[in-house]
C-alpha positions as CSV (number, residue, x, y, z in Angstrom):
1,M,-0.3,0.0,0.1
2,N,2.8,2.3,0.8
3,D,4.1,2.2,-2.9
4,Y,0.7,3.0,-4.2
5,I,0.5,5.7,-1.8
6,R,4.0,7.0,-2.9
7,A,3.1,6.8,-6.5
8,I,0.3,8.8,-6.0
9,A,2.3,11.4,-4.4
10,S,4.8,11.4,-7.0
11,I,2.1,11.8,-9.6
12,L,0.6,15.1,-7.4
13,N,4.3,16.1,-6.7
14,I,3.5,16.3,-2.9
15,K,5.5,15.2,-0.1
16,L,3.2,13.4,2.5
17,N,3.5,11.6,5.8
18,V,1.4,8.5,5.9
19,I,0.3,7.0,9.1
20,I,-1.4,3.6,8.9
21,E,-3.5,3.4,12.0
22,N,-4.8,0.3,13.5
23,N,-7.1,1.9,16.1
24,K,-10.7,1.4,14.8
25,S,-12.2,3.5,17.5
26,D,-10.8,6.9,16.1
27,T,-13.7,9.3,15.5
28,H,-12.5,10.0,12.1
29,Y,-13.5,6.3,11.0
30,T,-17.2,5.5,10.0
31,E,-17.5,1.7,9.2
32,K,-16.7,2.7,5.4
33,T,-14.0,5.4,6.0
34,V,-10.5,4.1,4.5
35,A,-8.5,7.3,4.7
36,Y,-8.7,11.0,5.9
37,Y,-6.6,13.7,6.6
38,K,-6.3,16.2,9.3
39,L,-6.4,19.9,8.0
40,Q,-4.1,21.2,10.7
41,N,-1.5,18.6,9.8
42,G,-0.7,19.6,6.1
43,Y,0.7,16.9,4.1
44,T,-0.5,13.9,6.3
45,I,-2.8,11.0,5.6
46,Y,-4.3,8.6,7.8
47,I,-5.0,5.2,6.6
48,R,-7.1,2.6,8.4
49,E,-4.9,-0.6,8.6
50,Q,-6.5,-3.5,6.9
51,E,-5.4,-7.2,6.0
52,A,-6.2,-6.4,2.4
53,Y,-7.3,-3.2,0.3
54,S,-10.1,-3.5,-2.3
55,L,-10.2,-1.8,-5.4
56,F,-12.7,0.6,-3.8
57,D,-10.2,1.3,-0.8
58,M,-7.7,2.3,-3.4
59,Y,-10.1,4.7,-5.3
60,I,-10.9,6.4,-1.9
61,I,-7.2,6.6,-0.8
62,A,-6.5,8.2,-4.4
63,R,-9.3,10.4,-3.9
64,E,-8.3,11.4,-0.5
65,L,-4.9,12.2,-1.8
66,R,-6.3,14.4,-4.5
67,I,-8.4,16.6,-2.0
68,L,-5.3,17.1,0.1
69,W,-3.4,18.2,-3.0
70,Q,-6.5,20.6,-3.8
71,F,-6.4,22.1,-0.2
72,N,-2.8,22.6,-0.1
73,K,-2.1,23.8,-3.9
74,N,-5.1,26.0,-4.7
75,F,-7.6,26.4,-1.9
76,E,-9.5,29.2,-3.2
77,Y,-10.3,27.6,-6.3
78,Y,-11.3,24.2,-5.2
79,F,-13.1,25.1,-2.0
80,Y,-15.1,28.3,-3.2
81,G,-18.6,28.0,-1.9
82,Y,-17.8,24.7,0.0
83,R,-19.4,24.3,3.3
84,L,-18.8,21.4,6.0
85,N,-22.5,21.5,6.7
86,G,-25.6,22.6,4.9
87,M,-25.1,21.4,1.4
88,T,-27.4,19.1,-0.1
89,E,-26.1,15.7,-1.4
90,K,-26.6,17.1,-5.0
91,Q,-24.2,20.2,-4.1
92,Y,-21.7,18.2,-2.5
93,E,-21.6,15.7,-5.4
94,S,-21.5,18.3,-8.2
95,H,-19.0,20.8,-6.1
96,I,-15.6,21.1,-8.1
97,S,-13.8,19.7,-5.4
98,N,-15.6,16.6,-5.4
99,I,-15.6,16.5,-9.1
100,D,-12.0,16.8,-9.6
101,A,-11.3,14.4,-6.8
102,D,-13.7,11.7,-8.2
103,V,-12.1,12.1,-11.8
104,F,-8.7,11.9,-10.8
105,A,-9.2,8.7,-8.5
106,Y,-11.2,7.1,-11.4
107,L,-8.0,7.7,-13.7
108,I,-5.8,6.4,-11.3
109,K,-7.9,3.3,-10.8
110,D,-7.8,2.7,-14.3
111,D,-4.1,3.3,-14.9
112,M,-2.2,2.4,-11.8
113,V,-4.0,0.0,-9.5
114,G,-3.3,-3.2,-11.7
115,N,0.4,-2.3,-11.0
116,F,-0.7,-2.7,-7.4
117,V,-3.1,-5.4,-7.0
118,K,-3.1,-8.7,-8.4
119,V,-6.7,-9.2,-10.1
C-alpha cells in the first residue's frame, strides 16, 4: 500500500506523511472510511490498517490524496462555496472539489491499480 500511495504522491508532486492506524475507535472513521487527513497537519494522511485493500479502498485513498493536494495547492479555487454543513447531497457531489477528486481517482484506478493489486 505504501508504494501505491508514494506513486500517487509522485504524480501529484507532493511530499506527505502516511500514518497507517489500527485504532478502529478513532472518531474520524466510520464503517466505510478508509482514509482521511487532518487539515491542521498539512500533508499527513491517515489510513485504516486492513489485511487487504479492495479496489474501492484504493479509489478512496487516491481521492483523498487528490483532495489533500487541492487543499494545499489551490484552496481558493477548489473550495470556493464549499461548506462542511448545510450542503445538499447534489451540491456536495457537484462541487468542483469532489468532481475533480472523483475524476482523478477514477483515472488512477484505471491506470495504476493493476500495478499494485493482483486481479
